N, C-alpha and C positions, 0 to 999 in steps of 0.2 A: 329794306326789303328794294329792290331793283325790278319792273313792271314793264316790259314793252306790251302796250294794248294793242297793237295793231301789226300782227302778222300774216302771211298764209300759207297755208303747209300744200304745196303743188308737186307731189311727186312726181317720178319719171312718166308712171303710167297714166295719171290727168294728162301729162303732157303730150304723152301719145293719143291717146283719144281725141282728144280736142284736136289734133293735127289731121287727125280722118272725119272726124265728126263736125269739121268746122258751122257747118250748114244747121246743126244743133243748138248751137250758141257760140254765132257768128262772131259776137263781141267781144269776149273772153278769148277766144280762140285769134281773134285780133290783136289783142294786148299781150298774147305767149306766141306772137310770131318772131319764127328768127328775126336779128337784129339785119336790118336790110341794109345797112352797111359794111357788117363783117362776116353776115351769114350766118351766124353762129345762134344757137339755139338759146332759149336763155335757159337759167338755173333753174336745175329739180332735185332739189336737196331731199331725202328719204329723211323717214323721222330719226333715226339716230347720227344723222349728220345734222338736224335742225338742232338736237338735244347737245352736241358738239359744241355747237355755234353759239348757242346760249350759255353756257360752260363758259367758255373762251371770254367771253364780252361782262361774265359777271350778272348775270341774268338771272332772277329767280323764279319768277312765272312769269310766262307770256299769254295772249287771249288772242289763238286763232279765231281772227276774222273769216264770215266764209265771201266767197265769189260770189258778185251780182250776174249769176245768172237768169236768162228769160222765164228758161222751164220748171216748172215746181217740182221734176222728177231730178232734173241738176241740182235745181235746192238739196232736194231729202238727202242724194247721194253725199252730196258734200255735207251734210249733217252727219251722216252716217261716220265717214271717214275723221270728223274730228271729232266727236262723242267718244271715238273708240278709243282716240289718242289719248282721251282726255283718262278716259277708264284705265288707261293702261302708267300713266303717270300724273296722276291726280294732284301731288304737289309741286308740277312745274306748268301745268296746263290749264287753261281756261278756257271756253268756249263761246265764241258769240255766233248765233246761228242764222242762216240767210235763210228769205221766204221769196219769193214773187209776191210781193201786195195785189197784184193784179187778180191773181186765182185764189178762187173763193176756198181751197184750200189749203192759204196760207196760215188762217186763224188755228185749227188743227197739228198745224206743224207746230205752230209759236210755243202750243201748249204739252206736244211731245217732250218737243226740246225741254223747255224747262224741266217738266217732271226729270227730266233723262240729266238737268245739270248744268243747263249750255246756262248763262250769267247778261247775257244781249244779245241782241237782234240788231245781225249785221256784217257786214258791210253792206247796206242797202246803196242804187246810183238812178236816180229818179231815171233821168237821160239814157241811161243802158239799157235798164229794165222797161223803157216804155211806162210808166205811169208819171201822174204828178202830185204834188205834196198836201196838193187840196182835192184830190179825190175821193170819194167817198169811201172808196177802197182802203186808201193809202190810211182813211183818218179812222176808220172803224181800226185798224190793224193798230194805230196810236193809243187808242183808247185801251183796248187786250191787252199792249205792253204799262199802260200808265196801271191795271189794275194789277199785274203781273209786279209791277216794281222793277221791268226791265228796262233798263237804257237801250236807247236804238242809236245805231254807229248809222252814218250818211256820209258816205262821199261828194266832196265840195273840193273847187277848186275854181284859182284867180281869174278871172274872166277878163285881163289882158293877156298880153304878152304871146309868146311865140305858139304854136301848136306842138302840141306831140301823142300820142295814140292814147285813149282814154282820157281824154281833156273834154269834159262834157259842158254842155254849153244851157243850163238847168241855171236861172239868174240868182241870185244871194239873194235878194229881196221874199226868194220862196221860202227859203230856209226861215228866214225873219221871221215871217208872219206864223211861219208852222209853232216856231216858239213861242209866238206871242196868243195863239190861238189855243196852244197846250200849255202853261208855262209851269205845268206839275210832269210834263214828260220831264225824263230825262236825256239829252241829247248831247251827243257826242258827234263833231263836224269834224272832218278829217283834214289833213292836211291843211292845217292851218285855219281850217272854216275859209278857205279860199280868200282870208283876208279881212270878214268878216266881223274879226274880232279889232280891226282897229277903231269900229264904231263903236265898240265902246267907251271909249273917250267922255261921248254924248250919254249923261247921268239918265236919260230917260231911257233909252238901248241896253245901258248896262243894267237895269232894274229890269228892261222886259224880258232880257238874254240869262237871269240869273240862272237858272237850273242847263246851262250851256255848258257844253268841255269842249278843247279845242286837241285836237294832236298834233303832232309835230311827224306822221309817217313819209317819208320821200323830203322832206325839208331840206338835206342837200344839195338835193337837183333842182332846187328854185330858191332860194335862198341863204346866204352868206350867215351862217348857225349864229355867230357872236351880236350881228346885227338883228336878227329877228327874232333872238329871243331879250335880247334889251327894247326892243321895241312894245311886245308883249308882254313885256313887265311895265311897262309905261302902261300900256291900255285897262291892263287886266288884274283881277285878286291873281295870284301866282299858284292859288288852288285849282284853279280853271288850265292847266297844260298838263297833258299825259304824255310822257313819251312811248312814240311809237315810233317805228324802225321803216313799215311796208315790208322786210323780210318775205322773198329771197330777193327783193330789187336790188340789184348793185345800185348804191348811193354814191358811188365813187368812179364810175367808170372809166374816167384815163387812167386812173391807178387800178384798176379790178374790175373781173366778171365774175367776181367769187361772190356768192352771197357772204354778209359780213353782218354782226349786230356787232361788233367793238369799237369801229372807225368812230362813227356818228355818236356812242354813247361818252367814246372819249374826248370829242370834239365841246362837248356838256360839261364834262366834269372838268376840265381843262377852263373853263369859260369866269368870270372874275365875278363871283358872286357867292350870295351867301352862302354857306354850307344847308344851312335849314330849309331856301327855299329850291335848291337843286338836291335835297332827297326831295322834295315834295316832287318837282319834277318829273323827277326818274323814277317813282313807285309808290310815294306814298298816297300822291292825289288818286292814284287809279286803285289803291286798297282802300282806301277810305267809299270812293263810288263803289266799288264794287263790293261793300261791306264784310271788309277781309282784316277791316281795322275803324274801330271810333272817328265820326268824321270830327276835324279839328272845330272847336270855338268859333262859330262866326261865319264859319267857310260856305260857300254855297249849297253841300252838299246836304242840305237839308233846310232850305230856305222859307219853307212856309207849310201851313198844313196843305194836305191836296184837296182840294176843293178847285172844279175845275169852272174857271170861269167863264162867264156867258159871254157869247161873242155876237149876238144875234139881234138886231133893234124890235123893237118894239111899234104895235102903233100907236100914235099915224108916223108917220113917212116924215122927219123933220128936213130943212135947206142943209144940216150939218150931221145927217148921218150917212154912214160911208155907203158909198155904192154896190162896192162888191159884198159888202153885208145884208145890203135891200135883195139882191139876186140870189145871195145862199138862201135869203131866210123865204124868200118868197117867187117861185120860177116863172108864175106867171106875170110878173113886172119887166122881165128880159123882153119881152116883143116893145112897151113902152118904151127901156133904155134904147135899143135898140131903133126907134121910129126918130126918136128926139139925137140918133148919132153918137151915145153916151158911152164909149165901153162899157163891160160887168166885168171882164173878165181876170182874176188878179192875174194872169200872164202879162197882161193889158193894162190893166190900170192897179197901181199901190193897195193895196187892204182899208187903209185909213184915207184914200183921198172923196173928200165929202161932197157930196150932193152939188151944192149952190157952184165950187170951184169946175167939178169937174161940166158942170152944163156950161158955164161961164165962160169957158176955155175952148167951147162949142158955140161961139154964140150966141148962147140963151141967156137973155136979159131978165131983168124980176117978171115981169110980165108974165113969160113965159116959165119962168123957174116954180111959179104958181098954178100953171096951167099940170105945168111934166106932176110939180107934188099932187094935185087933186089926180093927175090918172092912173097915178102911180099909185094912189088910196083905190081908185076904184077899182084896179087890176088886184089889188089886196087882198077887197071887199071880196069880190069875186070866187076870188079860187078859196076862201077860207069858209063862205056859203058852199061852195060845189062839194055834195056828198062823197 
């Protein structure tokens, strides 16, 4: 079974809409602007052309990913388009629904789309949509997806190298923090996870990311195919790699700007890797993840019973309690940390950094650390006693 887990449906009418309503969805309109060097508009295949391209590539099923829109209404319209296509071609197309996590209506939209047959949520982009992966709104959405057993596909890109339209700035560590916070959440990190997969060479990181998959969307624009697949197979279980093309994005623009699924798939087919591993990459991994076939024995698709791991410390605060966890558990402590000059937002400090290291890095010695811990405990007691 060949499955492309990452395509987009961008028919001509959508491009025409965004061209005249760029103020409504400026980020996606920027991505779909005409090529600045050639003046050519992006490809806009209709559903019939998309199915033809799937047939030519030998793709049995494709997963339509939603665009990362800022407006809830845009997400609903995209979901309606995708779900209508799924009803029209139920044996060929699957749908991930898109939502704006910052909008309180996102939860109802997830429920609506899941009831209509959506098999996941995505593609979401924290930078483009203006939310943070540790924001209360997004964490509630993640918990809803855990309850519904829906994977979330997140846009990720490499933090180094050249700029290109759509290259976001969300730090890789925030995706890692999310996986640690919710180990039972099924996460798909697009575009090779921006290189996060490399750190799975560290055993503790591999355990923390045991329920994370990586797709290959847009890979030829970023990496030599043979090299990145070889490196990934050294770092990862082969069950964690999902073929995705990012169709209709042209992956070989120097050859052609026409939409195509064949060239990239054929590159992978030509690699000198075991047939079973190649079949896993090109479809079986996605089929297992999406429940289209049983999980492989010992693979990460069924890593552990779904129990939420406690992430917040308990009283009293100790020298080794992570700063970010203290601030998350007890908002009253944030003023104390500010007074000592210790950052507490995870955008500035890793979630794992203990209080004693953070204090020492700001010139706070052992006596000052004892006062800091006492001040934090006082703030916590005051917060707990407040009705």
